[in-house]
DSSP file (Angstrom, degrees, kcal/mol; ACC not computed):
  #  RESIDUE AA STRUCTURE BP1 BP2  ACC     N-H-->O    O-->H-N    N-H-->O    O-->H-N    TCO  KAPPA ALPHA  PHI   PSI    X-CA   Y-CA   Z-CA
    1    1 A M              0   0    0      0, 0.0    30,-2.0     0, 0.0     2,-0.4   0.000 360.0 360.0 360.0 142.0    1.8   10.4    7.9
    2    2 A T  E     -a   31   0A   0     28,-0.2    55,-0.5    30,-0.0     2,-0.4  -0.981 360.0-158.7-123.2 135.8    2.1    6.7    7.6
    3    3 A L  E     -aB  32  56A   0     28,-3.2    30,-3.0    -2,-0.4     2,-0.5  -0.864  13.7-136.1-108.5 149.4    0.5    4.6    4.8
    4    4 A Q  E     -aB  33  55A   0     51,-3.2    51,-3.0    -2,-0.4     2,-0.6  -0.904  12.1-160.3-106.9 132.1   -0.1    1.0    5.1
    5    5 A F  E     -aB  34  54A   0     28,-3.1    30,-2.7    -2,-0.5     2,-0.5  -0.938   6.1-156.2-115.1 113.7    0.7   -1.3    2.3
    6    6 A L  E     +aB  35  53A   0     47,-3.1    47,-1.6    -2,-0.6     2,-0.2  -0.755  31.1 142.4 -92.8 126.4   -1.0   -4.7    2.3
    7    7 A T  E     -a   36   0A   0     28,-2.7    30,-2.6    -2,-0.5    31,-0.4  -0.753  35.1-142.3-146.5-172.4    0.7   -7.4    0.4
    8    8 A R    >   -     0   0    0     -2,-0.2     3,-1.6    28,-0.2     6,-0.1  -0.962  38.6 -86.4-159.4 149.7    1.6  -11.1    0.3
    9    9 A D  T 3  S+     0   0    0     -2,-0.3     3,-0.1     1,-0.2     5,-0.0  -0.289 111.0  22.6 -57.4 140.7    4.7  -13.1   -0.7
   10   10 A G  T 3  S+     0   0    0      1,-0.2     2,-0.9     2,-0.1    -1,-0.2   0.507  82.7 135.3  82.4   1.9    4.9  -13.9   -4.4
   11   11 A C    <>  -     0   0    0     -3,-1.6     4,-2.1     1,-0.2    -1,-0.2  -0.763  34.5-170.5 -90.3 108.0    2.6  -11.1   -5.5
   12   12 A H  H  > S+     0   0    0     -2,-0.9     4,-2.4     1,-0.2     5,-0.2   0.842  87.2  54.1 -68.1 -34.0    4.1   -9.5   -8.6
   13   13 A L  H  > S+     0   0    0      2,-0.2     4,-2.4     1,-0.2    -1,-0.2   0.900 109.2  50.3 -62.5 -40.7    1.6   -6.6   -8.6
   14   14 A C  H  > S+     0   0    0      2,-0.2     4,-2.7     1,-0.2    -2,-0.2   0.910 109.1  50.8 -64.0 -43.7    2.5   -6.0   -4.9
   15   15 A E  H  X S+     0   0    0     -4,-2.1     4,-2.1     2,-0.2    -2,-0.2   0.950 112.9  45.5 -57.9 -52.6    6.3   -5.9   -5.8
   16   16 A D  H  X S+     0   0    0     -4,-2.4     4,-1.5     1,-0.2    -2,-0.2   0.897 115.6  46.2 -60.5 -44.4    5.8   -3.5   -8.6
   17   17 A A  H  X S+     0   0    0     -4,-2.4     4,-2.8     1,-0.2    -1,-0.2   0.902 111.4  51.5 -65.9 -42.5    3.5   -1.2   -6.6
   18   18 A F  H  X S+     0   0    0     -4,-2.7     4,-3.2     1,-0.2     5,-0.3   0.890 104.6  56.4 -69.1 -38.8    5.7   -1.2   -3.5
   19   19 A A  H  X S+     0   0    0     -4,-2.1     4,-1.7    -5,-0.2    -1,-0.2   0.926 113.3  41.1 -52.0 -48.8    8.8   -0.2   -5.5
   20   20 A V  H  X S+     0   0    0     -4,-1.5     4,-1.5     2,-0.2     5,-0.2   0.912 115.2  51.5 -68.4 -43.1    7.0    2.9   -6.8
   21   21 A L  H >X S+     0   0    0     -4,-2.8     4,-3.0     1,-0.2     3,-0.6   0.956 111.7  46.0 -55.4 -54.8    5.5    3.6   -3.4
   22   22 A E  H 3X S+     0   0    0     -4,-3.2     4,-1.7     1,-0.2    -1,-0.2   0.858 109.4  55.4 -62.4 -37.5    8.7    3.4   -1.6
   23   23 A A  H 3< S+     0   0    0     -4,-1.7    -1,-0.2    -5,-0.3    -2,-0.2   0.804 118.9  32.9 -66.2 -28.6   10.5    5.6   -4.2
   24   24 A H  H <X S+     0   0    0     -4,-1.5     4,-0.9    -3,-0.6    -2,-0.2   0.786 116.6  54.2 -96.1 -30.3    8.0    8.4   -3.8
   25   25 A A  H  X>S+     0   0    0     -4,-3.0     5,-2.4    -5,-0.2     4,-0.7   0.939 102.1  55.5 -71.4 -47.6    7.2    8.0   -0.1
   26   26 A Q  H ><5S+     0   0    0     -4,-1.7     3,-2.1     1,-0.2    -1,-0.1   0.950 109.9  44.0 -51.8 -59.5   10.8    8.2    1.3
   27   27 A P  H 345S+     0   0    0      0, 0.0    -1,-0.2     0, 0.0    -2,-0.2   0.814 113.2  52.7 -61.9 -25.1   11.8   11.5   -0.2
   28   28 A A  H 3<5S-     0   0    0     -4,-0.9    -2,-0.2    -3,-0.3    -3,-0.1   0.520 114.7-116.1 -85.8  -6.2    8.4   13.0    0.7
   29   29 A G  T <<5 +     0   0    0     -3,-2.1     2,-0.6    -4,-0.7    -3,-0.2   0.786  67.8 141.7  75.8  29.1    8.9   11.9    4.4
   30   30 A V      < -     0   0    0     -5,-2.4    -1,-0.3    -6,-0.1     2,-0.2  -0.926  43.9-141.8-104.9 122.0    5.9    9.6    4.3
   31   31 A A  E     -a    2   0A   0    -30,-2.0   -28,-3.2    -2,-0.6     2,-0.5  -0.530  10.0-151.3 -82.2 147.3    6.4    6.3    6.3
   32   32 A V  E     -a    3   0A   0    -30,-0.2     2,-0.5    -2,-0.2   -28,-0.2  -0.987   3.5-159.3-125.3 126.1    5.1    3.0    4.9
   33   33 A T  E     -a    4   0A   0    -30,-3.0   -28,-3.1    -2,-0.5     2,-0.5  -0.921  14.6-145.6-103.3 123.1    4.1    0.1    7.1
   34   34 A V  E     -a    5   0A   0     -2,-0.5     2,-0.5   -30,-0.2   -28,-0.2  -0.757  15.4-171.9 -91.1 129.0    4.1   -3.3    5.2
   35   35 A L  E     -a    6   0A   0    -30,-2.7   -28,-2.7    -2,-0.5     2,-0.8  -0.983  15.6-146.3-124.0 123.5    1.4   -5.7    6.3
   36   36 A D  E >   -a    7   0A   0     -2,-0.5     3,-2.2   -30,-0.2     4,-0.3  -0.787   6.5-156.3 -89.9 113.1    1.4   -9.3    5.0
   37   37 A I  G >  S+     0   0    0    -30,-2.6     3,-1.0    -2,-0.8     7,-0.5   0.739  89.2  65.2 -63.7 -23.5   -2.2  -10.3    4.8
   38   38 A D  G 3  S+     0   0    0    -31,-0.4    -1,-0.3     1,-0.2     3,-0.1   0.574  98.1  57.3 -75.9  -6.7   -1.3  -14.0    5.0
   39   39 A E  G <  S+     0   0    0     -3,-2.2     2,-0.4     1,-0.2    -1,-0.2   0.456 104.4  54.7-100.0  -1.0   -0.1  -13.4    8.6
   40   40 A D    <>  -     0   0    0     -3,-1.0     4,-2.7    -4,-0.3     3,-0.2  -0.930  68.1-153.4-142.2 114.1   -3.3  -11.9    9.9
   41   41 A E  H  > S+     0   0    0     -2,-0.4     4,-2.7     1,-0.2     5,-0.2   0.851  96.4  49.4 -56.0 -42.7   -6.6  -13.8    9.6
   42   42 A A  H  > S+     0   0    0      2,-0.2     4,-1.7     1,-0.2    -1,-0.2   0.919 113.2  45.9 -68.1 -41.4   -8.8  -10.6    9.5
   43   43 A L  H  > S+     0   0    0     -3,-0.2     4,-3.0     2,-0.2    -2,-0.2   0.906 112.8  51.9 -67.2 -41.3   -6.7   -9.0    6.8
   44   44 A F  H  X S+     0   0    0     -4,-2.7     4,-1.7    -7,-0.5    -2,-0.2   0.949 108.7  50.3 -54.2 -53.6   -6.7  -12.2    4.8
   45   45 A D  H  < S+     0   0    0     -4,-2.7    -1,-0.2     1,-0.2    -2,-0.2   0.855 119.7  36.4 -59.5 -37.2  -10.5  -12.5    5.0
   46   46 A E  H  < S+     0   0    0     -4,-1.7    -1,-0.2    -5,-0.2    -2,-0.2   0.848 129.4  25.7 -87.8 -35.3  -11.0   -9.0    3.8
   47   47 A Y  H >X S+     0   0    0     -4,-3.0     3,-2.0    -5,-0.2     4,-1.1   0.238  76.0 121.3-117.2  11.6   -8.2   -8.5    1.3
   48   48 A D  T 3< S+     0   0    0     -4,-1.7     3,-0.3     1,-0.3    -1,-0.1   0.864  91.8  23.1 -50.4 -47.9   -7.3  -11.9   -0.1
   49   49 A F  T 34 S+     0   0    0      1,-0.2    -1,-0.3    -5,-0.1    -2,-0.1   0.172 115.6  68.8-106.8  21.9   -8.0  -11.1   -3.7
   50   50 A R  T <4 S+     0   0    0     -3,-2.0    15,-1.5    15,-0.1    -2,-0.2   0.566  75.2 156.8-112.4 -13.6   -7.6   -7.4   -3.5
   51   51 A V     <  +     0   0    0     -4,-1.1     2,-0.1    -3,-0.3   -44,-0.1  -0.297  45.0  58.0 -71.4 150.2   -3.8   -6.9   -2.9
   52   52 A P  S    S+     0   0    0      0, 0.0    13,-2.0     0, 0.0     2,-0.4   0.463  74.4 168.7 -76.1 153.9   -1.9   -4.9   -3.3
   53   53 A V  E     -BC   6  64A   0    -47,-1.6   -47,-3.1    11,-0.2     2,-0.5  -0.998  23.5-158.7-133.6 137.0   -3.8   -2.3   -1.2
   54   54 A I  E     +BC   5  63A   0      9,-2.5     8,-3.6    -2,-0.4     9,-1.4  -0.972  22.4 173.7-115.0 125.8   -2.6    1.0    0.1
   55   55 A R  E     -BC   4  61A   0    -51,-3.0   -51,-3.2    -2,-0.5     6,-0.2  -0.871  29.3-122.2-124.2 158.9   -4.6    2.4    3.2
   56   56 A D  E >   -B    3   0A   0      4,-1.9     3,-1.9    -2,-0.3   -53,-0.1  -0.391  45.7 -91.8 -86.4 179.7   -4.2    5.3    5.5
   57   57 A T  T 3  S+     0   0    0    -55,-0.5   -54,-0.1     1,-0.3    -1,-0.1   0.736 126.2  60.1 -67.8 -19.6   -3.8    4.7    9.2
   58   58 A S  T 3  S-     0   0    0      2,-0.1    -1,-0.3     1,-0.0    -3,-0.0   0.572 120.7-107.7 -82.3  -6.3   -7.5    4.9    9.8
   59   59 A G    <   +     0   0    0     -3,-1.9     2,-0.2     1,-0.3    -2,-0.1   0.399  67.4 148.4  95.6  -0.4   -8.0    1.9    7.4
   60   60 A S        -     0   0    0      1,-0.1    -4,-1.9    -5,-0.0     2,-0.4  -0.519  50.1-123.8 -67.3 129.1   -9.5    3.7    4.5
   61   61 A V  E     +C   55   0A   0     -2,-0.2    -6,-0.3    -6,-0.2     3,-0.1  -0.632  30.7 178.1 -77.8 125.0   -8.5    2.1    1.3
   62   62 A L  E     -     0   0A   0     -8,-3.6     2,-0.3    -2,-0.4    -7,-0.2   0.718  67.5 -10.2 -97.3 -30.0   -6.7    4.5   -1.1
   63   63 A A  E     +C   54   0A   0     -9,-1.4    -9,-2.5     4,-0.0    -1,-0.4  -0.970  63.1 179.1-163.4 159.2   -6.0    2.2   -3.9
   64   64 A E  E     +C   53   0A   0     -2,-0.3     2,-0.3   -11,-0.2   -11,-0.2  -0.991  48.3  14.9-160.6 158.0   -6.0   -1.5   -4.6
   65   65 A G  S    S+     0   0    0    -13,-2.0     2,-0.9   -15,-1.5   -15,-0.1  -0.554 121.0  13.5  81.0-135.8   -5.3   -4.1   -7.3
   66   66 A V  S    S-     0   0    0     -2,-0.3     2,-0.7   -49,-0.0    -2,-0.2  -0.674  80.0-168.5 -79.3 108.3   -3.3   -2.8  -10.2
   67   67 A I        -     0   0    0     -2,-0.9    -2,-0.1   -54,-0.2    -4,-0.0  -0.863   8.9-146.4-106.3 114.4   -2.0    0.5   -8.8
   68   68 A D    >>  -     0   0    0     -2,-0.7     4,-1.9     1,-0.1     3,-0.7  -0.465  23.7-111.0 -81.1 155.3   -0.5    2.7  -11.4
   69   69 A P  H 3> S+     0   0    0      0, 0.0     4,-2.7     0, 0.0     5,-0.1   0.823 115.5  56.8 -54.1 -36.6    2.5    5.0  -10.7
   70   70 A E  H 3> S+     0   0    0      1,-0.2     4,-2.2     2,-0.2     5,-0.2   0.888 105.3  51.1 -65.1 -38.6    0.3    8.2  -11.1
   71   71 A T  H <> S+     0   0    0     -3,-0.7     4,-2.4     2,-0.2    -1,-0.2   0.926 109.8  49.5 -65.4 -44.9   -2.1    7.0   -8.5
   72   72 A I  H  X S+     0   0    0     -4,-1.9     4,-2.6     2,-0.2     5,-0.3   0.950 109.5  52.0 -58.3 -50.5    0.8    6.4   -6.0
   73   73 A R  H  X S+     0   0    0     -4,-2.7     4,-2.5     1,-0.2    -1,-0.2   0.901 109.7  49.0 -51.7 -43.4    2.2    9.8   -6.7
   74   74 A R  H  X S+     0   0    0     -4,-2.2     4,-2.0     2,-0.2    -1,-0.2   0.906 111.4  49.8 -64.1 -42.3   -1.2   11.4   -6.0
   75   75 A I  H  X S+     0   0    0     -4,-2.4     4,-0.9     1,-0.2    -2,-0.2   0.952 113.8  44.7 -63.4 -47.9   -1.5    9.4   -2.7
   76   76 A V  H >< S+     0   0    0     -4,-2.6     3,-0.8     1,-0.2    -2,-0.2   0.924 113.1  51.2 -62.0 -46.8    1.9   10.4   -1.5
   77   77 A A  H 3< S+     0   0    0     -4,-2.5    -1,-0.2    -5,-0.3    -2,-0.2   0.848 112.4  46.2 -62.1 -34.0    1.4   14.1   -2.5
   78   78 A A  H 3< S+     0   0    0     -4,-2.0    -1,-0.3    -5,-0.2    -2,-0.2   0.620  85.5 112.7 -87.9  -7.8   -1.9   14.3   -0.6
   79   79 A A  S << S-     0   0    0     -4,-0.9   -76,-0.0    -3,-0.8     2,-0.0  -0.434  74.0-118.7 -62.5 127.7   -0.5   12.6    2.6
   80   80 A P              0   0    0      0, 0.0    -1,-0.1     0, 0.0    -2,-0.1  -0.387 360.0 360.0 -65.0 148.6   -0.5   15.0    5.4
   81   81 A R              0   0    0    -51,-0.1    -2,-0.1    -3,-0.1    -3,-0.0   0.358 360.0 360.0-108.7 360.0    3.0   15.6    6.8
């Protein structure tokens, strides 16, 4: 399973959420693809004020905005291997 993490440079909420996501995803064998919304016009248009965002590979949003560590743990635990 791969999760997509939508972010942008200078986003402190993104930095905090990514640190927790990476800490839980790696040991669980869940890959994380990082997408900078400022590098993709379509992502920017949809997620400009919503980052950080965690999506599955189908594009379904699993969490966004202020993402607490418990939510990240649940997402990683539920990710198919």
